[in-house]
C-alpha positions as CSV (number, residue, x, y, z in Angstrom):
1,M,61.8,109.2,119.9
2,L,62.7,106.0,120.5
3,L,65.8,104.6,118.9
4,G,65.3,101.1,117.8
5,D,64.2,98.8,115.0
6,S,61.3,96.8,114.1
7,R,62.9,93.6,115.1
8,S,64.6,93.7,118.2
9,G,64.6,97.3,119.3
10,K,68.3,97.1,120.0
11,L,69.5,99.7,117.6
12,A,70.9,102.2,120.3
13,D,72.7,98.9,122.0
14,N,74.2,98.2,118.6
15,F,76.0,101.3,117.6
16,T,77.5,101.6,121.4
17,A,79.2,98.0,120.6
18,F,80.2,98.8,117.7
19,G,81.6,101.7,119.0
20,R,83.9,99.4,121.3
21,T,84.7,97.6,118.9
22,L,86.2,100.6,116.8
23,R,88.4,101.6,120.1
24,R,89.8,97.6,119.9
25,A,90.3,98.3,116.9
26,G,92.8,101.7,117.6
27,V,89.8,103.9,116.5
28,R,89.7,106.8,118.9
29,V,85.9,106.8,119.5
30,D,84.4,108.3,122.6
31,S,80.7,108.2,123.9
32,S,79.9,111.6,122.5
33,R,80.9,110.1,119.0
34,I,78.7,107.2,119.7
35,A,75.7,109.5,120.5
36,L,76.3,111.3,117.4
37,A,76.6,108.8,115.0
38,A,73.5,107.4,116.5
39,D,71.6,110.8,115.4
40,A,73.5,110.8,112.2
41,A,71.9,107.7,111.0
42,L,68.3,108.9,112.0
43,A,69.1,111.8,110.1
44,V,70.0,110.3,106.7
45,G,67.4,107.2,107.7
46,L,67.5,103.5,107.8
47,G,66.3,102.6,104.4
48,S,70.1,102.3,103.3
49,K,72.8,100.4,104.7
50,A,75.0,102.7,102.4
51,D,73.8,105.8,103.6
52,V,73.8,105.0,107.1
53,G,77.9,103.6,106.6
54,A,79.0,106.8,105.4
55,A,76.9,108.8,107.9
56,M,78.5,107.3,110.8
57,E,81.9,107.5,109.1
58,A,81.9,111.5,108.7
59,V,81.4,111.4,112.2
60,M,83.4,108.8,113.8
61,V,86.5,109.0,112.0
62,N,88.9,111.7,111.8
63,R,91.8,110.2,110.8
64,E,92.3,109.2,107.5
65,Q,94.4,105.6,108.1
66,D,91.3,104.5,110.1
67,R,88.5,104.8,106.6
68,L,89.4,101.3,105.4
69,V,89.4,99.6,108.9
70,F,85.6,101.6,109.4
71,R,84.2,100.3,106.8
72,E,85.3,96.4,107.0
73,L,84.2,96.5,111.1
74,F,81.1,98.4,109.3
75,D,80.6,95.8,107.1
76,A,80.7,92.5,109.2
77,F,79.3,94.5,111.8
78,F,75.8,95.3,110.5
79,R,75.7,92.2,107.6
80,N,73.5,89.8,110.0
81,P,71.1,91.3,112.4
82,E,72.8,88.6,114.8
83,V,76.1,89.8,114.7
84,A,75.5,92.5,116.4
85,Q,74.2,90.7,120.0
86,K,77.1,88.1,119.6
87,L,79.4,91.3,119.6
88,L,77.4,92.2,122.4
89,S,78.5,89.3,124.6
90,Q,82.0,89.2,123.0
91,L,81.6,85.6,121.3
92,L,83.7,85.6,117.8
93,P,80.8,86.2,115.2
94,S,80.2,84.0,112.4
95,A,78.8,86.0,110.0
96,E,80.8,87.0,106.9
97,G,81.6,90.4,105.9
98,K,82.8,91.4,102.4
99,A,86.1,90.6,103.6
100,E,87.0,87.5,104.6
101,P,88.5,86.9,107.8
102,S,91.9,85.8,106.2
103,K,91.8,88.9,104.2
104,R,91.0,91.1,107.2
105,R,93.3,93.9,108.5
106,P,95.0,92.7,112.0
107,R,93.4,95.2,113.6
108,V,89.8,94.2,112.1
109,R,91.3,90.7,113.3
110,E,91.7,91.3,116.9
111,A,88.5,93.8,117.1
112,L,86.3,90.9,116.4
113,S,88.5,88.4,118.2
114,P,86.9,87.0,122.0
115,Q,87.5,89.1,124.5
116,R,85.7,89.1,128.1
117,A,82.3,87.9,128.4
118,F,80.1,89.6,131.3
119,G,83.1,89.9,133.1
120,Q,84.1,86.3,132.8
121,P,87.7,86.0,130.9
122,V,88.1,84.0,128.1
123,Q,91.4,82.0,127.8
124,P,92.8,82.8,124.9
125,K,94.6,80.7,121.9
126,P,98.4,80.5,123.2
127,Q,99.2,82.2,119.7
128,E,96.8,84.9,120.4
129,Q,98.1,85.6,124.2
130,K,98.8,89.6,124.6
131,V,102.4,90.1,124.4
132,D,103.6,93.7,126.3
133,F,106.9,95.1,127.4
134,D,107.4,93.4,130.9
135,A,109.6,90.9,132.7
136,A,107.5,88.1,131.4
137,M,108.5,88.8,128.0
138,T,110.7,86.1,127.1
139,A,113.4,86.2,124.5
140,S,111.5,84.7,121.9
141,D,108.8,86.7,122.1
142,L,111.1,89.9,121.2
143,H,112.8,87.6,118.5
144,R,109.2,86.6,116.9
145,L,108.5,90.3,116.9
146,K,111.7,91.7,115.7
147,H,111.5,89.4,112.5
148,A,107.6,89.7,112.0
149,D,106.5,91.2,108.9
150,F,104.9,94.7,109.8
151,N,101.8,94.2,107.6
152,A,101.5,90.7,109.2
153,L,100.6,92.2,113.0
154,S,97.6,92.6,115.1
155,A,97.0,96.5,116.2
156,T,98.7,95.2,119.8
157,E,101.4,93.8,118.3
158,Y,101.7,97.0,115.8
159,R,102.0,99.0,118.8
160,L,104.8,97.0,120.6
161,V,106.6,96.6,117.2
162,E,106.4,100.7,116.8
163,R,108.0,101.3,120.1
164,L,110.6,98.8,119.2
165,A,111.5,100.7,115.7
166,R,111.4,103.9,117.6
167,D,114.7,102.7,119.3
168,V,117.1,101.1,116.7
169,A,119.3,103.7,116.0
170,L,120.5,104.8,112.6
171,P,124.0,106.4,112.4
172,L,123.9,108.0,109.0
173,P,127.3,108.1,106.6
174,Q,129.3,111.0,107.2
175,F,131.3,113.6,104.6
176,A,134.4,115.8,105.2
177,S,133.0,119.3,104.8
178,R,135.3,121.7,103.6
179,R,135.7,123.6,107.7
180,T,138.3,122.2,109.7
181,R,138.8,122.3,113.0
182,S,141.4,121.9,115.5
183,A,142.7,118.1,116.4
184,A,146.2,116.2,117.4
185,I,146.3,114.4,114.0
186,G,145.8,116.5,110.9
187,T,146.5,117.1,107.4
188,Q,147.5,120.7,107.5
189,L,149.7,123.8,110.2
190,H,147.4,125.5,112.2
191,W,149.7,128.9,111.4
192,P,147.7,131.3,113.2
193,G,148.5,128.3,116.3
194,V,151.9,127.9,115.8
195,L,152.5,131.8,115.5
196,R,150.5,132.0,119.3
197,Q,152.4,129.4,120.5
198,A,155.7,130.9,119.8
199,V,155.1,134.0,121.0
200,R,153.8,132.5,124.4
201,S,157.5,130.5,124.3
202,G,159.7,133.7,123.3
203,G,159.9,132.8,119.6
204,E,160.5,129.0,120.1
205,I,158.3,126.8,118.3
206,M,157.4,124.3,120.8
207,R,154.5,122.7,119.3
208,L,152.8,122.2,115.6
209,P,149.0,122.6,115.8
210,L,147.0,121.0,113.4
211,L,143.8,121.1,111.6
212,R,141.8,118.4,110.1
213,R,138.2,118.9,108.0
214,R,135.2,118.4,110.0
215,Q,132.9,115.4,109.4
216,Q,129.1,116.2,108.9
217,L,126.5,114.2,108.4
218,L,124.9,113.9,104.5
219,P,122.0,115.6,103.8
220,L,118.7,113.4,104.0
221,L,115.9,113.8,101.4
222,V,113.5,110.8,102.8
223,L,110.0,110.2,100.2
224,V,107.6,107.9,101.8
225,D,104.8,106.2,100.1
226,V,101.4,106.3,101.4
227,S,99.3,104.6,99.0
228,G,97.1,102.1,100.1
229,S,99.6,99.0,100.0
230,M,101.7,100.9,101.7
231,E,99.1,101.7,104.7
232,R,101.2,99.6,107.5
233,Y,104.3,100.0,106.9
234,A,104.1,104.2,106.0
235,R,103.0,104.9,110.2
236,L,106.0,102.8,111.2
237,L,108.4,103.9,109.3
238,L,107.8,107.4,110.0
239,A,108.0,107.2,113.4
240,F,111.0,105.0,113.0
241,L,112.8,107.9,111.2
242,H,111.5,110.6,113.2
243,A,113.4,109.2,116.4
244,A,116.5,107.2,114.5
245,T,117.2,111.3,112.8
246,R,116.3,113.5,115.5
247,R,119.6,115.0,115.5
248,H,120.1,115.3,112.1
249,P,120.8,118.9,111.1
250,R,119.2,118.5,107.5
251,R,116.5,116.0,106.8
252,D,113.7,116.8,104.6
253,V,110.9,114.3,104.5
254,F,108.1,114.6,101.6
255,A,105.1,111.8,101.6
256,F,103.9,111.2,98.1
257,G,100.9,109.4,96.6
258,T,99.1,110.8,94.1
259,Q,100.4,114.0,95.3
260,L,102.9,115.1,97.0
261,T,102.9,116.2,100.5
262,D,105.6,118.0,102.7
263,L,106.3,116.4,106.2
264,T,109.3,118.5,107.1
265,P,107.5,121.0,109.4
266,A,106.0,118.2,111.3
267,F,109.3,116.2,111.6
268,R,110.6,119.2,113.4
269,L,108.0,118.4,116.6
270,A,110.0,116.7,119.1
271,D,107.2,114.0,120.0
272,S,106.5,110.9,117.7
273,D,103.1,110.8,118.7
274,E,102.5,114.8,117.6
275,M,104.5,114.3,114.7
276,L,102.2,111.2,113.3
277,A,99.4,113.4,114.6
278,H,100.1,116.3,112.5
279,A,101.5,114.4,109.3
280,S,98.0,113.0,109.0
281,Q,96.1,115.8,108.8
282,A,98.4,117.0,106.4
283,I,98.4,114.2,104.0
284,E,95.3,114.1,101.8
285,D,95.9,111.2,99.6
286,F,96.6,108.6,102.3
287,A,95.8,105.1,101.0
288,G,94.9,106.2,97.8
289,G,97.0,105.3,94.3
290,T,100.9,105.9,93.7
291,Q,102.6,108.5,91.3
292,L,106.0,108.8,91.9
293,G,106.6,110.6,88.5
294,A,104.0,112.9,89.1
295,A,105.6,113.9,92.7
296,L,109.1,114.0,91.6
297,G,108.0,116.2,89.4
298,T,106.4,118.7,91.8
299,L,109.8,118.2,93.8
300,R,111.8,119.6,90.9
301,E,109.7,122.2,90.4
302,Q,108.8,123.5,94.3
303,H,111.6,121.9,96.2
304,A,114.8,121.5,94.4
305,R,116.5,123.8,96.7
306,R,116.8,121.1,99.1
307,L,119.1,118.8,97.4
308,V,122.5,120.4,98.8
309,G,124.9,120.3,96.0
310,R,125.3,116.1,95.0
311,R,125.8,115.1,98.6
312,T,122.4,114.4,99.7
313,L,121.0,110.8,100.5
314,V,117.3,110.0,98.9
315,L,115.7,107.1,100.6
316,I,112.5,106.3,98.5
317,I,110.4,103.9,100.7
318,S,107.8,102.3,98.5
319,D,106.8,98.6,97.0
320,G,107.2,99.8,93.3
321,L,103.4,99.7,92.2
322,D,103.3,102.9,90.4
323,T,100.3,104.0,88.7
324,G,101.5,106.7,86.3
325,A,103.5,106.6,83.2
326,P,107.1,104.8,83.4
327,E,108.4,107.5,81.0
328,L,107.9,110.3,83.2
329,L,108.8,108.2,86.5
330,E,112.3,107.6,84.5
331,Q,112.7,110.9,83.3
332,E,112.2,112.2,87.2
333,L,114.5,109.8,88.5
334,V,117.0,110.2,86.3
335,W,117.3,114.2,86.8
336,L,117.0,112.9,91.0
337,R,120.0,110.7,90.4
338,R,122.0,113.3,89.0
339,R,121.8,115.5,92.0
340,S,122.1,113.1,94.7
341,R,125.3,111.5,96.4
342,R,122.9,108.0,96.7
343,L,119.6,107.1,95.9
344,L,118.5,104.1,97.6
345,W,115.0,102.6,97.5
346,L,113.6,100.9,100.6
347,N,111.1,98.2,99.6
348,P,108.8,96.4,101.9
349,L,108.2,93.7,99.0
350,L,112.0,92.1,99.4
351,R,110.2,90.0,102.4
352,F,109.2,87.8,99.6
353,D,112.0,85.1,98.7
354,G,112.7,85.6,95.0
355,Y,111.3,89.1,94.7
356,A,111.4,90.2,90.9
357,A,110.8,94.1,90.0
358,L,108.3,93.2,87.3
359,A,106.0,95.8,87.9
360,R,106.5,98.5,85.4
361,G,107.0,101.4,88.3
362,A,109.2,98.7,90.1
363,A,111.3,98.3,87.0
364,V,111.8,101.6,86.6
365,L,113.2,102.3,90.2
366,Q,115.4,99.1,90.4
367,R,117.3,100.4,87.1
368,Q,118.0,103.9,88.4
369,A,117.8,103.4,91.9
370,H,122.0,102.6,93.4
371,G,120.7,99.9,95.5
372,M,117.7,98.3,97.1
373,L,116.8,97.4,100.8
374,A,114.6,95.5,103.0
375,V,112.2,97.5,105.6
376,H,110.0,94.4,106.4
377,N,110.1,94.3,109.8
378,V,112.6,95.5,113.4
379,S,115.4,93.2,111.9
380,K,116.0,94.7,108.8
381,L,115.7,98.3,110.2
382,E,118.5,97.5,112.5
383,E,120.4,96.4,109.6
384,L,119.5,99.0,108.0
385,A,122.8,101.0,108.9
386,G,125.2,98.6,108.3
387,S,123.5,98.5,104.4
388,L,123.9,102.1,103.9
389,A,127.2,102.4,104.6
390,A,128.2,99.6,102.3
391,L,126.3,101.4,99.8
392,M,128.0,104.5,100.2
393,G,131.4,102.7,100.1
394,R,130.6,101.1,96.7
């Protein structure tokens, strides 16, 4: 059976070009998936664009975070029959998709941007030049990436910023535990040590060993919003927290959208990429709505023991655009605040000057949290440790 259409007979080439465009957008697609997508399109028939798109998405996308990217590219690619031929020649398509070019995701815009035409290099605009970690990367490039909003990065810049974020340190506050250890400067005498020293010196007390309380890191509980509005922030902040809290003895991580997902087993993995892959498989409500109140109710009913006394430091990473009942959210936040040392809200929307928590869920979060911090770029992540220390001291 020949694979083609009645107009040009180039449908097989269009599938191949579309697969290459997906790869440029960061979607993991190989030749076998492209061939399988062509078979799926033939199986459902070419009469309905929606059926073809759903069939191709089922075989070409295996990560939840890639679904919206696939749909935007599919709409832009197959809207006009001439777009595929233009993409084959690596030229910028002129057709308009359902999403305007200015509103498309950075990964989609980069995948549709000019690359190389028939082996000939295309001179990129100065602002579109690829930045990489090498000797040619200037201080201005690093400064720009560190202060760039995560939601405004292209796919290439996003990967570079993710690598930068994994190197950011996060010294967490400590507390004095009940256990003690020997120290040169202490608050109480170590009487067993005093007697041992006296035995060694013939009954004379030559030195007074001292004890001081051990310092331990506060138990950490992290709640990460994985709704659609947090899509660009969730993955990067998970990678940052995984690397920054690698040696933390007690950390519990949950993702919430329309339900609560325990990511603590994934965080036990040593490699951040492997952790992200396991987290992606575990999260079933990625890019959905936000119901923090219901998620906290599940936390209270099933995972209350994760809160260690009143020592746990709770970090809620969300934009506060909650769709649940504000009364339920406030009730659960009051319960969580009473059983934690500090409840801090890490809000990416603080990137806007003059931000005000006008949404109902955001207003409840602002009222119940001990503090609100910005986490929308690398520079704010670098300032996060100092901000945490200041809030804990307060």
